Structures are given as C-alpha cells and as structure tokens.
MMTF fields as JSON, N, C-alpha, C and O atoms, coordinates in Angstrom:
{
  "mmtfVersion": "1.0.0",
  "mmtfProducer": "UNKNOWN",
  "numBonds": 271,
  "numAtoms": 272,
  "numGroups": 68,
  "numChains": 1,
  "numModels": 1,
  "chainsPerModel": [1],
  "groupsPerChain": [68],
  "chainIdList": ["A"],
  "bondAtomList": [4, 2, 8, 6, 12, 10, 16, 14, 20, 18, 24, 22, 28, 26, 32, 30, 36, 34, 40, 38, 44, 42, 48, 46, 52, 50, 56, 54, 60, 58, 64, 62, 68, 66, 72, 70, 76, 74, 80, 78, 84, 82, 88, 86, 92, 90, 96, 94, 100, 98, 104, 102, 108, 106, 112, 110, 116, 114, 120, 118, 124, 122, 128, 126, 132, 130, 136, 134, 140, 138, 144, 142, 148, 146, 152, 150, 156, 154, 160, 158, 164, 162, 168, 166, 172, 170, 176, 174, 180, 178, 184, 182, 188, 186, 192, 190, 196, 194, 200, 198, 204, 202, 208, 206, 212, 210, 216, 214, 220, 218, 224, 222, 228, 226, 232, 230, 236, 234, 240, 238, 244, 242, 248, 246, 252, 250, 256, 254, 260, 258, 264, 262, 268, 266],
  "bondOrderList": [1, 1, 1, 1, 1, 1, 1, 1, 1, 1, 1, 1, 1, 1, 1, 1, 1, 1, 1, 1, 1, 1, 1, 1, 1, 1, 1, 1, 1, 1, 1, 1, 1, 1, 1, 1, 1, 1, 1, 1, 1, 1, 1, 1, 1, 1, 1, 1, 1, 1, 1, 1, 1, 1, 1, 1, 1, 1, 1, 1, 1, 1, 1, 1, 1, 1, 1],
  "groupList": [{"groupName": "MET", "atomNameList": ["N", "CA", "C", "O"], "elementList": ["N", "C", "C", "O"], "formalChargeList": [0, 0, 0, 0], "bondAtomList": [1, 0, 2, 1, 3, 2], "bondOrderList": [1, 1, 2], "singleLetterCode": "M", "chemCompType": "L-PEPTIDE LINKING"}, {"groupName": "ASP", "atomNameList": ["N", "CA", "C", "O"], "elementList": ["N", "C", "C", "O"], "formalChargeList": [0, 0, 0, 0], "bondAtomList": [1, 0, 2, 1, 3, 2], "bondOrderList": [1, 1, 2], "singleLetterCode": "D", "chemCompType": "L-PEPTIDE LINKING"}, {"groupName": "TYR", "atomNameList": ["N", "CA", "C", "O"], "elementList": ["N", "C", "C", "O"], "formalChargeList": [0, 0, 0, 0], "bondAtomList": [1, 0, 2, 1, 3, 2], "bondOrderList": [1, 1, 2], "singleLetterCode": "Y", "chemCompType": "L-PEPTIDE LINKING"}, {"groupName": "ILE", "atomNameList": ["N", "CA", "C", "O"], "elementList": ["N", "C", "C", "O"], "formalChargeList": [0, 0, 0, 0], "bondAtomList": [1, 0, 2, 1, 3, 2], "bondOrderList": [1, 1, 2], "singleLetterCode": "I", "chemCompType": "L-PEPTIDE LINKING"}, {"groupName": "ARG", "atomNameList": ["N", "CA", "C", "O"], "elementList": ["N", "C", "C", "O"], "formalChargeList": [0, 0, 0, 0], "bondAtomList": [1, 0, 2, 1, 3, 2], "bondOrderList": [1, 1, 2], "singleLetterCode": "R", "chemCompType": "L-PEPTIDE LINKING"}, {"groupName": "THR", "atomNameList": ["N", "CA", "C", "O"], "elementList": ["N", "C", "C", "O"], "formalChargeList": [0, 0, 0, 0], "bondAtomList": [1, 0, 2, 1, 3, 2], "bondOrderList": [1, 1, 2], "singleLetterCode": "T", "chemCompType": "L-PEPTIDE LINKING"}, {"groupName": "SER", "atomNameList": ["N", "CA", "C", "O"], "elementList": ["N", "C", "C", "O"], "formalChargeList": [0, 0, 0, 0], "bondAtomList": [1, 0, 2, 1, 3, 2], "bondOrderList": [1, 1, 2], "singleLetterCode": "S", "chemCompType": "L-PEPTIDE LINKING"}, {"groupName": "LEU", "atomNameList": ["N", "CA", "C", "O"], "elementList": ["N", "C", "C", "O"], "formalChargeList": [0, 0, 0, 0], "bondAtomList": [1, 0, 2, 1, 3, 2], "bondOrderList": [1, 1, 2], "singleLetterCode": "L", "chemCompType": "L-PEPTIDE LINKING"}, {"groupName": "GLU", "atomNameList": ["N", "CA", "C", "O"], "elementList": ["N", "C", "C", "O"], "formalChargeList": [0, 0, 0, 0], "bondAtomList": [1, 0, 2, 1, 3, 2], "bondOrderList": [1, 1, 2], "singleLetterCode": "E", "chemCompType": "L-PEPTIDE LINKING"}, {"groupName": "VAL", "atomNameList": ["N", "CA", "C", "O"], "elementList": ["N", "C", "C", "O"], "formalChargeList": [0, 0, 0, 0], "bondAtomList": [1, 0, 2, 1, 3, 2], "bondOrderList": [1, 1, 2], "singleLetterCode": "V", "chemCompType": "L-PEPTIDE LINKING"}, {"groupName": "GLY", "atomNameList": ["N", "CA", "C", "O"], "elementList": ["N", "C", "C", "O"], "formalChargeList": [0, 0, 0, 0], "bondAtomList": [1, 0, 2, 1, 3, 2], "bondOrderList": [1, 1, 2], "singleLetterCode": "G", "chemCompType": "PEPTIDE LINKING"}, {"groupName": "HIS", "atomNameList": ["N", "CA", "C", "O"], "elementList": ["N", "C", "C", "O"], "formalChargeList": [0, 0, 0, 0], "bondAtomList": [1, 0, 2, 1, 3, 2], "bondOrderList": [1, 1, 2], "singleLetterCode": "H", "chemCompType": "L-PEPTIDE LINKING"}, {"groupName": "CYS", "atomNameList": ["N", "CA", "C", "O"], "elementList": ["N", "C", "C", "O"], "formalChargeList": [0, 0, 0, 0], "bondAtomList": [1, 0, 2, 1, 3, 2], "bondOrderList": [1, 1, 2], "singleLetterCode": "C", "chemCompType": "L-PEPTIDE LINKING"}, {"groupName": "PHE", "atomNameList": ["N", "CA", "C", "O"], "elementList": ["N", "C", "C", "O"], "formalChargeList": [0, 0, 0, 0], "bondAtomList": [1, 0, 2, 1, 3, 2], "bondOrderList": [1, 1, 2], "singleLetterCode": "F", "chemCompType": "L-PEPTIDE LINKING"}, {"groupName": "ALA", "atomNameList": ["N", "CA", "C", "O"], "elementList": ["N", "C", "C", "O"], "formalChargeList": [0, 0, 0, 0], "bondAtomList": [1, 0, 2, 1, 3, 2], "bondOrderList": [1, 1, 2], "singleLetterCode": "A", "chemCompType": "L-PEPTIDE LINKING"}, {"groupName": "PRO", "atomNameList": ["N", "CA", "C", "O"], "elementList": ["N", "C", "C", "O"], "formalChargeList": [0, 0, 0, 0], "bondAtomList": [1, 0, 2, 1, 3, 2], "bondOrderList": [1, 1, 2], "singleLetterCode": "P", "chemCompType": "L-PEPTIDE LINKING"}, {"groupName": "LYS", "atomNameList": ["N", "CA", "C", "O"], "elementList": ["N", "C", "C", "O"], "formalChargeList": [0, 0, 0, 0], "bondAtomList": [1, 0, 2, 1, 3, 2], "bondOrderList": [1, 1, 2], "singleLetterCode": "K", "chemCompType": "L-PEPTIDE LINKING"}, {"groupName": "GLN", "atomNameList": ["N", "CA", "C", "O"], "elementList": ["N", "C", "C", "O"], "formalChargeList": [0, 0, 0, 0], "bondAtomList": [1, 0, 2, 1, 3, 2], "bondOrderList": [1, 1, 2], "singleLetterCode": "Q", "chemCompType": "L-PEPTIDE LINKING"}, {"groupName": "TRP", "atomNameList": ["N", "CA", "C", "O"], "elementList": ["N", "C", "C", "O"], "formalChargeList": [0, 0, 0, 0], "bondAtomList": [1, 0, 2, 1, 3, 2], "bondOrderList": [1, 1, 2], "singleLetterCode": "W", "chemCompType": "L-PEPTIDE LINKING"}],
  "groupTypeList": [0, 1, 2, 3, 4, 5, 6, 7, 4, 4, 7, 8, 9, 3, 7, 10, 4, 5, 10, 11, 3, 4, 12, 3, 1, 10, 6, 9, 3, 4, 7, 1, 13, 8, 4, 10, 11, 2, 9, 10, 5, 13, 2, 14, 15, 1, 0, 4, 3, 16, 14, 17, 14, 4, 10, 6, 4, 14, 4, 9, 11, 6, 3, 9, 7, 10, 18, 4],
  "groupIdList": [1, 2, 3, 4, 5, 6, 7, 8, 9, 10, 11, 12, 13, 14, 15, 16, 17, 18, 19, 20, 21, 22, 23, 24, 25, 26, 27, 28, 29, 30, 31, 32, 33, 34, 35, 36, 37, 38, 39, 40, 41, 42, 43, 44, 45, 46, 47, 48, 49, 50, 51, 52, 53, 54, 55, 56, 57, 58, 59, 60, 61, 62, 63, 64, 65, 66, 67, 68],
  "secStructList": [7, 2, 2, 2, 2, 2, 2, 2, 2, 2, 2, 2, 2, 2, 2, 6, 6, 6, 1, 3, 3, 3, 7, 6, 6, 1, 7, 3, 3, 3, 3, 3, 3, 3, 6, 6, 3, 3, 3, 3, 3, 3, 3, 7, 6, 6, 1, 7, 3, 3, 3, 3, 3, 3, 3, 7, 2, 2, 2, 2, 2, 2, 2, 2, 2, 2, 2, 7],
  "xCoordList": [-198.517, -199.952, -200.231, -201.175, -199.429, -199.641, -199.45, -200.159, -198.475, -198.257, -199.511, -199.914, -200.131, -201.34, -202.457, -203.151, -202.649, -203.704, -203.474, -204.41, -202.251, -201.921, -202.161, -202.735, -201.735, -201.925, -203.406, -203.84, -204.183, -205.625, -206.277, -207.132, -205.873, -206.446, -206.107, -206.971, -204.851, -204.453, -205.216, -205.669, -205.36, -206.09, -207.546, -208.112, -208.162, -209.553, -209.719, -210.724, -208.75, -208.819, -208.749, -209.509, -207.841, -207.697, -208.954, -209.43, -209.494, -210.664, -211.969, -213.009, -211.92, -213.114, -214.165, -215.34, -213.805, -214.808, -215.274, -216.468, -214.366, -214.738, -214.726, -215.356, -214.018, -213.943, -212.891, -212.808, -212.078, -211.038, -209.772, -209.786, -208.682, -207.399, -206.92, -206.902, -206.534, -205.919, -204.415, -203.873, -203.744, -202.297, -201.589, -202.211, -200.295, -199.5, -199.566, -199.615, -199.568, -199.568, -200.948, -201.091, -201.97, -203.317, -204.21, -205.405, -203.653, -204.48, -205.319, -205.035, -206.349, -207.285, -207.489, -207.661, -207.468, -207.826, -209.139, -209.25, -210.134, -211.463, -211.865, -211.605, -212.502, -212.979, -214.475, -214.943, -215.226, -216.679, -217.109, -216.335, -218.347, -218.956, -220.209, -221.175, -220.2, -221.305, -221.795, -221.003, -223.087, -223.712, -223.013, -222.855, -222.596, -221.992, -220.503, -219.936, -219.853, -218.418, -217.725, -218.302, -216.49, -215.665, -215.122, -214.782, -215.044, -214.527, -213.518, -213.84, -212.294, -211.262, -210.991, -210.81, -210.96, -210.726, -209.586, -209.537, -208.677, -207.512, -207.676, -207.663, -207.832, -208.041, -206.755, -206.035, -206.476, -205.36, -205.725, -206.885, -204.759, -205.064, -206.166, -206.873, -206.311, -207.384, -208.688, -209.609, -208.762, -209.937, -210.282, -211.409, -209.343, -209.526, -209.246, -208.39, -209.953, -209.711, -208.447, -208.362, -207.466, -206.211, -206.283, -205.728, -206.96, -207.075, -208.309, -208.779, -208.825, -209.969, -209.866, -209.47, -210.223, -210.206, -211.556, -212.134, -212.053, -213.354, -213.219, -212.555, -213.851, -213.821, -214.005, -214.713, -213.354, -213.473, -212.715, -211.897, -213.004, -212.355, -210.839, -210.108, -210.372, -208.93, -208.252, -207.173, -208.882, -208.291, -208.183, -207.127, -209.253, -209.251, -208.289, -207.559, -208.276, -207.361, -205.906, -205.085, -205.578, -204.186, -203.791, -202.651, -204.691, -204.407, -204.275, -203.362, -205.175, -205.146, -203.85, -203.291, -203.372, -202.113, -200.948, -199.989, -201.022, -199.967, -200.037, -199.069, -201.136, -201.318, -200.594, -200.376, -200.217, -199.611, -198.328, -197.701],
  "yCoordList": [-177.99, -178.202, -179.523, -179.608, -180.555, -181.835, -181.706, -182.345, -180.863, -180.632, -180.044, -180.459, -179.071, -178.442, -179.463, -179.52, -180.269, -181.291, -182.284, -182.628, -182.736, -183.682, -183.043, -183.676, -181.807, -181.106, -180.9, -181.042, -180.565, -180.384, -181.68, -181.675, -182.797, -184.093, -184.418, -184.868, -184.196, -184.471, -183.596, -184.068, -182.313, -181.398, -181.825, -181.778, -182.244, -182.683, -183.93, -184.072, -184.835, -186.039, -185.659, -186.181, -184.755, -184.328, -183.609, -183.849, -182.723, -181.934, -182.707, -182.279, -183.837, -184.56, -184.791, -184.524, -185.269, -185.641, -184.485, -184.365, -183.639, -182.61, -181.201, -180.312, -180.97, -179.643, -178.76, -177.57, -179.336, -178.516, -179.32, -180.55, -178.579, -179.154, -178.404, -177.173, -179.118, -178.478, -178.588, -179.683, -177.446, -177.388, -177.641, -177.612, -177.886, -178.202, -177.09, -177.363, -175.831, -174.701, -174.392, -173.454, -175.168, -174.969, -174.158, -174.02, -173.617, -172.883, -173.875, -175.073, -173.358, -174.207, -173.625, -172.417, -174.488, -174.115, -174.817, -176.036, -174.033, -174.581, -174.244, -173.143, -175.198, -174.998, -175.258, -176.314, -174.283, -174.385, -174.045, -173.492, -174.379, -174.003, -173.222, -173.791, -171.919, -171.046, -170.237, -169.585, -170.276, -169.468, -169.571, -168.574, -170.777, -171.014, -170.728, -170.791, -170.408, -170.116, -170.921, -171.212, -171.268, -171.899, -170.802, -169.713, -171.099, -170.154, -170.886, -171.887, -170.374, -170.911, -169.912, -168.724, -170.374, -169.493, -170.048, -171.243, -169.174, -169.537, -168.879, -167.654, -169.713, -169.225, -169.344, -170.337, -168.338, -168.377, -169.352, -169.747, -169.746, -170.663, -170.153, -170.952, -168.835, -168.28, -168.082, -167.425, -168.656, -168.681, -167.322, -167.126, -166.388, -165.159, -165.486, -166.32, -164.842, -165.074, -164.338, -163.116, -165.089, -164.509, -164.166, -163.155, -164.998, -164.776, -165.502, -166.472, -165.006, -165.651, -165.497, -164.444, -166.552, -166.534, -167.018, -167.953, -166.381, -166.736, -166.758, -165.9, -167.74, -167.79, -169.197, -170.01, -169.475, -170.797, -171.833, -171.494, -173.068, -174.168, -174.107, -174.186, -173.967, -173.949, -172.757, -172.899, -171.587, -170.388, -170.535, -170.27, -170.95, -171.073, -172.164, -171.975, -173.301, -174.379, -173.933, -174.261, -173.199, -172.763, -171.779, -171.808, -170.924, -169.999, -170.752, -170.487, -171.681, -172.473, -173.278, -173.419, -173.8, -174.55, -173.677, -174.184, -172.403, -171.485, -171.123, -170.583, -171.397, -171.052, -172.006, -171.653, -173.181, -174.166, -173.685, -174.414],
  "zCoordList": [-31.917, -31.753, -31.042, -30.256, -31.302, -30.63, -29.133, -28.356, -28.714, -27.28, -26.642, -25.555, -27.325, -26.781, -26.689, -25.673, -27.72, -27.688, -26.547, -25.826, -26.387, -25.314, -23.961, -23.075, -23.782, -22.522, -22.229, -21.085, -23.258, -23.067, -22.617, -21.732, -23.228, -22.831, -21.39, -20.637, -20.995, -19.611, -18.637, -17.594, -18.975, -18.101, -17.976, -16.884, -19.087, -19.039, -18.185, -17.489, -18.229, -17.401, -15.925, -15.109, -15.585, -14.194, -13.721, -12.612, -14.564, -14.18, -14.339, -13.839, -15.027, -15.429, -14.372, -14.624, -13.217, -12.219, -11.358, -11.085, -10.928, -9.961, -10.522, -9.95, -11.64, -12.215, -11.582, -11.888, -10.692, -10.074, -9.786, -9.723, -9.614, -9.247, -8.017, -8.015, -6.98, -5.813, -5.96, -6.106, -5.92, -6.093, -4.761, -3.699, -4.833, -3.645, -2.606, -1.406, -3.061, -2.124, -1.55, -0.766, -1.929, -1.411, -2.329, -2.063, -3.407, -4.349, -5.162, -5.187, -5.822, -6.572, -7.963, -8.121, -8.965, -10.327, -10.641, -10.511, -11.056, -11.324, -12.754, -13.239, -13.421, -14.784, -14.823, -14.398, -15.338, -15.448, -16.865, -17.647, -17.185, -18.457, -18.104, -17.594, -18.373, -17.988, -19.181, -19.862, -19.433, -20.483, -21.826, -22.532, -22.176, -23.474, -23.577, -24.668, -22.442, -22.444, -21.357, -20.309, -21.628, -20.595, -19.691, -20.154, -18.404, -17.425, -16.554, -15.913, -16.539, -15.669, -14.563, -14.833, -13.322, -12.183, -11.353, -11.061, -10.978, -10.169, -8.806, -8.691, -7.762, -6.403, -5.585, -5.69, -4.781, -3.834, -2.71, -2.598, -1.879, -0.775, 0.166, 0.781, 0.276, 1.127, 0.346, 0.83, -0.871, -1.746, -2.357, -2.81, -2.377, -3.153, -4.613, -4.906, -5.528, -6.952, -7.366, -7.245, -7.856, -8.33, -9.813, -10.244, -10.592, -12.031, -12.555, -11.962, -13.687, -14.305, -15.815, -16.317, -16.532, -18.0, -18.5, -17.946, -19.546, -20.11, -21.627, -22.208, -22.268, -23.73, -24.249, -23.654, -25.374, -25.996, -25.161, -24.305, -25.429, -24.702, -24.852, -23.865, -26.084, -26.336, -25.66, -25.085, -25.726, -25.118, -23.608, -23.033, -22.969, -21.51, -21.057, -20.083, -21.747, -21.376, -21.508, -20.652, -22.552, -22.717, -21.617, -21.153, -21.201, -20.101, -18.786, -18.004, -18.543, -17.298, -17.203, -16.115, -18.318, -18.31, -17.844, -17.262, -18.089, -17.658, -16.194, -15.659, -15.526, -14.111, -13.174, -12.015, -13.614, -12.734, -12.119, -11.35]
}
C-alpha cells in the first residue's frame, strides 16, 4: 500500500500543473476531473485515444500508472 501511495503522490506532482504527461514515444497521458469522477485518457502519438479509465481517484491513478 505504501508503494501505491508514493506512486500516487509522484503522479500528482507530475500532473499537477498541466494535467498531462508526454511520454518519450510522443503519446500523452491526461488526467481530468469531470462530473464528480476522475478520468484518465491515454492518447497515441497521433492523438487517437488508446485507453480511458473513469472512476475514483485511487482506481484511475492505479490504472494510469500501468499505462507507462
């Protein structure tokens, strides 16, 4: 559980200002809060949506951590 908490804090720091992370291959991971739910979206380099997760903060963050 401590690993998850530490990872969540690091992810929040990275996402803190812009809400997104640009990966080395040009893909983008974006985190938003919409209508009371967290939404994580994983975009391919050509900006097509590859995956999307919606739900609680902990659920979405754990899924987003697996997208790297």
